[in-house]
C-alpha positions as CSV (number, residue, x, y, z in Angstrom):
1,M,114.5,80.8,162.2
2,S,117.9,80.8,163.9
3,N,120.8,83.5,163.7
4,P,122.8,81.5,161.2
5,D,119.7,82.0,159.5
6,E,118.8,85.4,159.2
7,K,122.2,86.0,158.6
8,R,122.8,83.5,155.3
9,I,119.2,85.4,154.4
10,A,120.4,89.0,155.3
11,D,123.9,88.4,153.1
12,A,121.5,87.5,149.9
13,L,119.1,90.7,150.4
14,E,122.0,92.6,150.7
15,R,124.2,91.2,147.2
16,I,120.3,91.6,145.5
17,S,119.8,94.4,146.8
18,R,123.7,95.3,144.7
19,I,122.3,93.4,141.7
20,L,119.7,95.5,141.0
21,A,121.5,98.8,141.6
22,G,124.0,97.6,139.3
23,M,121.4,96.8,136.9
24,L,119.7,100.6,138.3
25,L,122.8,102.4,137.6
26,K,124.4,100.9,133.7
27,D,124.0,103.7,132.3
28,V,124.9,106.2,134.5
29,Q,129.1,107.3,133.9
30,D,131.1,106.7,137.1
31,S,131.7,110.8,137.5
32,E,128.1,111.2,137.6
33,Q,127.4,110.3,141.5
34,I,124.9,112.8,142.4
35,Q,122.5,111.1,139.4
36,K,123.1,107.2,141.1
37,I,122.2,108.6,144.4
38,A,119.1,110.4,143.0
39,R,118.3,106.7,141.3
40,L,119.6,104.9,144.5
41,K,117.2,106.8,146.1
42,E,114.1,107.6,144.4
43,C,114.1,103.6,144.8
44,G,114.0,104.6,148.1
45,F,117.2,103.2,149.7
46,Q,117.8,104.8,152.9
47,N,121.4,106.9,152.4
48,A,123.8,104.4,154.4
49,E,122.7,101.3,152.1
50,I,124.0,104.1,149.3
51,A,126.9,104.7,150.5
52,R,127.9,100.6,151.0
53,M,126.8,100.7,147.1
54,L,128.9,103.4,145.8
55,G,131.6,103.1,148.3
56,T,131.3,106.5,150.2
57,T,129.4,107.7,152.9
58,S,126.3,108.4,154.8
59,N,127.2,111.9,155.1
60,T,129.0,112.2,151.1
61,V,125.2,110.7,150.3
62,G,122.7,113.6,153.0
63,V,124.5,115.9,151.3
64,A,123.8,114.8,147.6
65,V,120.8,114.2,149.3
66,H,120.0,117.4,151.0
67,S,121.6,119.3,147.4
68,L,118.9,117.6,145.0
69,R,116.3,118.5,146.9
70,S,117.1,122.4,147.3
71,K,117.7,121.8,143.9
72,K,113.6,120.6,143.2
73,R,112.2,123.5,145.6
74,G,114.1,126.1,143.9
75,K,112.7,124.7,139.9
76,G,108.5,124.4,142.3
77,K,109.3,128.3,143.3
78,R,107.9,131.1,141.4
79,R,110.4,134.0,141.1
80,N,108.0,137.3,142.1
81,A,106.0,138.5,139.6
82,P,106.4,143.0,139.8
83,R,103.6,144.7,140.9
84,R,101.2,146.5,139.7
85,H,100.0,149.5,140.9
């Protein structure tokens, strides 16, 4: 495969990814960016890919992913039970 063919394929795959992301996110409100990021992350997209799809930066996506992970960890933790003597 030559370089122009590889470029065309890469461009086509990028368009397909955007279409699929649009379909996946159609029911999420525009203001709910963190939910969009969560859905795309669950589908296996990398931070840079998500950033391109949503028109933001990789750093913004990274912070959102970190926040989502922190919240998830917090839900799984047990609260300290009172000590019994």
